[in-house]
C-alpha positions as CSV (number, residue, x, y, z in Angstrom):
1,M,21.7,23.5,-8.5
2,T,22.9,22.0,-5.2
3,E,23.8,18.3,-5.4
4,A,22.1,16.0,-2.9
5,A,24.4,14.5,-0.3
6,E,24.8,10.8,-0.1
7,L,22.2,8.9,2.0
8,P,23.9,7.5,5.1
9,Q,23.5,3.9,6.1
10,A,20.3,3.2,8.2
11,P,21.0,3.3,11.9
12,A,20.4,0.1,14.0
13,E,17.3,1.8,15.5
14,A,15.7,1.8,12.0
15,Q,15.7,-2.0,11.9
16,A,14.2,-2.2,15.3
17,V,11.4,0.3,14.4
18,F,10.5,-1.0,10.9
19,G,11.0,-4.7,11.5
20,E,10.0,-6.9,8.5
21,L,9.4,-3.8,6.4
22,F,12.9,-2.4,7.0
23,P,13.9,-3.0,3.3
24,E,10.8,-1.0,2.2
25,A,11.9,1.8,4.6
26,V,15.3,1.8,3.0
27,R,13.8,2.0,-0.4
28,Y,11.6,4.9,0.7
29,A,14.7,6.7,2.1
30,E,16.5,6.2,-1.2
31,L,13.5,7.6,-3.1
32,L,13.4,10.7,-0.9
33,A,17.2,11.2,-1.3
34,D,16.9,10.9,-5.1
35,A,13.5,11.7,-6.7
36,G,12.4,13.6,-3.5
37,V,15.3,16.1,-3.9
38,K,15.1,16.3,-7.7
39,R,11.4,17.1,-7.5
40,G,11.8,19.7,-4.8
41,L,10.0,17.7,-2.1
42,I,12.8,17.8,0.4
43,G,15.9,20.0,0.5
44,P,19.3,18.4,-0.4
45,R,20.7,19.3,3.0
46,E,18.1,17.0,4.7
47,V,19.5,13.9,3.0
48,P,22.3,13.2,5.6
49,R,19.7,13.3,8.4
50,L,16.8,11.6,6.6
51,W,16.8,8.7,9.0
52,E,16.9,10.4,12.4
53,R,15.2,13.7,11.6
54,H,12.5,12.4,9.2
55,L,11.8,8.6,9.0
56,L,12.4,7.6,12.6
57,N,11.0,10.9,13.9
58,C,7.8,10.1,12.1
59,A,7.6,6.4,12.6
60,V,7.6,6.6,16.4
61,L,4.3,8.5,16.2
62,S,2.9,5.0,16.0
63,E,3.3,4.7,19.8
64,V,0.3,7.0,20.3
65,V,-1.9,5.9,17.4
66,P,-4.7,3.4,18.5
67,K,-4.9,0.0,16.9
68,G,-6.9,-0.6,13.7
69,V,-8.1,3.0,13.2
70,T,-8.5,5.2,10.1
71,V,-6.0,7.9,9.6
72,C,-5.8,11.0,7.4
73,D,-2.3,12.6,7.0
74,V,-3.1,16.2,6.2
75,G,-0.6,18.1,4.0
76,S,1.3,14.8,3.5
77,G,4.0,16.4,1.2
78,A,6.7,13.8,0.6
79,G,4.7,11.3,2.8
80,L,5.8,12.4,6.3
81,P,4.6,11.2,8.7
82,G,2.1,9.1,6.7
83,I,4.4,6.6,4.9
84,P,6.7,5.8,7.9
85,L,3.6,5.3,10.0
86,A,2.2,3.0,7.3
87,L,5.4,1.0,7.2
88,V,5.2,0.2,10.9
89,R,1.4,-0.1,11.2
90,P,-0.2,-2.3,8.6
91,D,-3.3,-2.4,10.8
92,L,-4.1,1.2,9.9
93,K,-6.1,2.5,6.9
94,I,-4.2,5.7,5.9
95,T,-5.2,8.5,3.6
96,L,-2.4,10.7,2.4
97,L,-4.0,14.1,1.7
98,E,-2.0,16.5,-0.4
99,P,-3.1,19.4,-2.7
100,L,-0.1,19.6,-5.0
101,L,0.0,17.3,-8.1
102,R,3.7,16.8,-8.2
103,R,3.6,15.6,-4.6
104,T,0.6,13.3,-5.1
105,N,2.3,11.8,-8.1
106,F,5.3,11.0,-6.0
107,L,3.2,9.6,-3.2
108,Q,1.3,7.4,-5.5
109,E,4.5,6.0,-7.0
110,V,5.9,5.3,-3.5
111,V,2.7,3.6,-2.4
112,E,2.7,1.3,-5.4
113,L,6.4,0.6,-5.3
114,L,6.3,-0.3,-1.6
115,G,3.1,-2.3,-1.9
116,L,1.3,-0.3,0.7
117,D,-2.2,-1.6,0.0
118,H,-3.6,0.0,3.2
119,V,-2.7,3.5,2.0
120,T,-4.7,5.8,-0.4
121,V,-3.5,9.0,-1.9
122,V,-6.0,11.8,-2.3
123,R,-5.3,15.1,-4.0
124,G,-7.0,18.1,-2.4
125,R,-7.1,20.5,0.5
126,A,-8.6,19.5,3.8
127,E,-11.3,22.2,3.5
128,E,-12.2,20.9,0.0
129,V,-12.7,17.2,0.9
130,L,-14.8,18.0,4.0
131,G,-18.0,16.0,3.5
132,T,-16.7,13.8,0.7
133,L,-13.8,12.2,2.5
134,Q,-15.1,9.7,5.2
135,P,-14.4,11.0,8.7
136,V,-11.4,9.4,10.3
137,H,-10.4,8.4,13.9
138,V,-7.0,10.1,13.7
139,V,-5.6,13.1,11.8
140,T,-1.8,13.4,11.6
141,A,0.3,16.3,10.4
142,R,3.9,17.5,10.4
143,A,5.3,20.9,9.5
144,V,2.1,21.9,7.8
145,A,1.0,25.1,9.7
146,P,0.7,26.7,13.1
147,L,-1.5,24.7,15.4
148,D,-4.5,27.0,15.4
149,R,-4.6,27.0,11.6
150,L,-3.8,23.3,11.3
151,A,-6.6,22.4,13.7
152,G,-9.0,24.4,11.5
153,W,-8.2,22.1,8.6
154,G,-7.7,18.8,10.4
155,V,-10.2,18.7,13.3
156,P,-13.3,18.9,11.0
157,L,-12.1,15.7,9.2
158,L,-12.4,13.7,12.4
159,K,-15.1,11.3,13.6
160,P,-16.8,12.3,16.9
161,Y,-14.3,11.7,19.8
162,G,-11.4,11.4,17.3
163,E,-8.0,13.0,17.8
164,M,-5.4,15.0,15.9
165,L,-1.7,14.2,16.4
166,A,0.6,16.9,15.2
167,L,4.3,16.5,15.3
168,K,5.8,19.7,16.6
169,G,9.1,21.1,17.8
170,D,10.5,22.7,20.9
171,T,7.7,25.4,20.9
172,A,4.9,22.8,21.2
173,E,3.7,23.9,24.6
174,E,3.8,27.6,23.6
175,E,2.0,26.9,20.4
176,L,-0.7,24.9,22.2
177,N,-1.3,27.7,24.7
178,G,-1.7,30.2,22.0
179,A,-4.2,28.0,20.1
180,R,-6.5,27.1,23.0
181,A,-9.2,29.6,22.1
182,A,-9.3,28.4,18.5
183,L,-9.3,24.8,19.6
184,S,-12.2,25.3,22.0
185,K,-14.3,26.8,19.1
186,L,-13.5,23.7,17.1
187,G,-15.0,21.4,19.7
188,V,-11.7,20.2,21.2
189,L,-12.2,18.8,24.7
190,E,-8.7,17.6,25.7
191,T,-5.2,18.6,24.8
192,E,-1.7,17.4,25.8
193,V,1.9,17.5,24.7
194,I,3.5,14.0,24.5
195,Q,7.1,12.9,23.8
196,V,7.6,9.6,22.0
197,G,10.5,7.5,20.7
198,E,12.3,6.8,24.0
199,G,15.5,4.9,23.2
200,L,14.9,5.3,19.4
201,V,15.3,9.0,18.6
202,D,17.3,11.8,20.1
203,P,15.8,14.3,20.7
204,L,12.4,12.6,21.4
205,S,9.6,13.4,18.9
206,T,7.1,15.9,20.3
207,V,3.4,15.4,19.6
208,V,0.5,17.7,20.3
209,R,-2.6,15.6,20.9
210,V,-6.0,17.2,20.7
211,V,-9.2,15.2,21.3
212,V,-12.6,16.4,20.0
213,G,-16.1,15.8,21.4
214,E,-19.2,14.8,19.5
215,S,-19.1,17.7,17.0
216,P,-15.6,17.9,15.4
217,G,-15.0,21.4,14.2
218,G,-17.9,22.8,16.1
219,V,-21.3,23.9,14.8
220,R,-20.1,25.8,11.8
221,F,-18.2,22.8,10.4
222,A,-21.1,20.4,11.2
223,A,-23.3,22.4,8.9
224,K,-20.6,22.7,6.2
225,R,-20.0,18.9,6.4
226,A,-23.7,18.1,6.0
227,K,-24.0,20.5,3.0
228,A,-21.0,18.9,1.3
229,A,-22.3,15.4,1.9
230,R,-25.7,16.4,0.3
231,T,-23.9,17.8,-2.7
232,E,-21.8,14.7,-3.1
233,R,-24.9,12.4,-2.9
234,T,-26.6,14.5,-5.6
235,R,-23.6,14.3,-7.8
236,R,-23.4,10.5,-7.5
237,R,-27.1,10.1,-8.5
238,R,-26.5,12.0,-11.7
């Protein structure tokens, strides 16, 4: 088995980004480099670039997240981007949504260890929690799936006029163009590609932003959401 490389010292930019919670960010990086590698949540080759490629890359997403909103991080995995976002934005109420038990166990441990009272861990797939998870203002995601498929999971979880923020790479524009038909069917009204992290990360973090109208997910998902909500109400009355 490949040994994990040593975690490098945090760059100066990390202190600027995480502020008072910089010690917690360091602890999270240490957990990723140790337990995260041992449990197969990140690859050992990622350890030397944890700060630049992962923590900072995710934390600067906060630049485009509105103040005081609810957020669902879909396919949260090892907590990226949800936990870095939580560390820099205590004003947010964040749900880390992840289907795999070993990952949700890790996420719960991190949340408790870092004292992130504004973060909740939920085990499940986006399509399974539709109608039981309260709709949110913002859905976030990173390295989960191609944009058309990701939107099919994330957009229906939004409140009317909410937005999905997906961290993507160099092919963001191409991916967005290829997903436009699928996005339209899901009730998406606006799309754009944004770059964030000026002066903090190099290269800049690329975000695909999609904004929905009054029916997130379109007609089909509105009916599915209503049915799931009725089922959940019936279950609670029993």
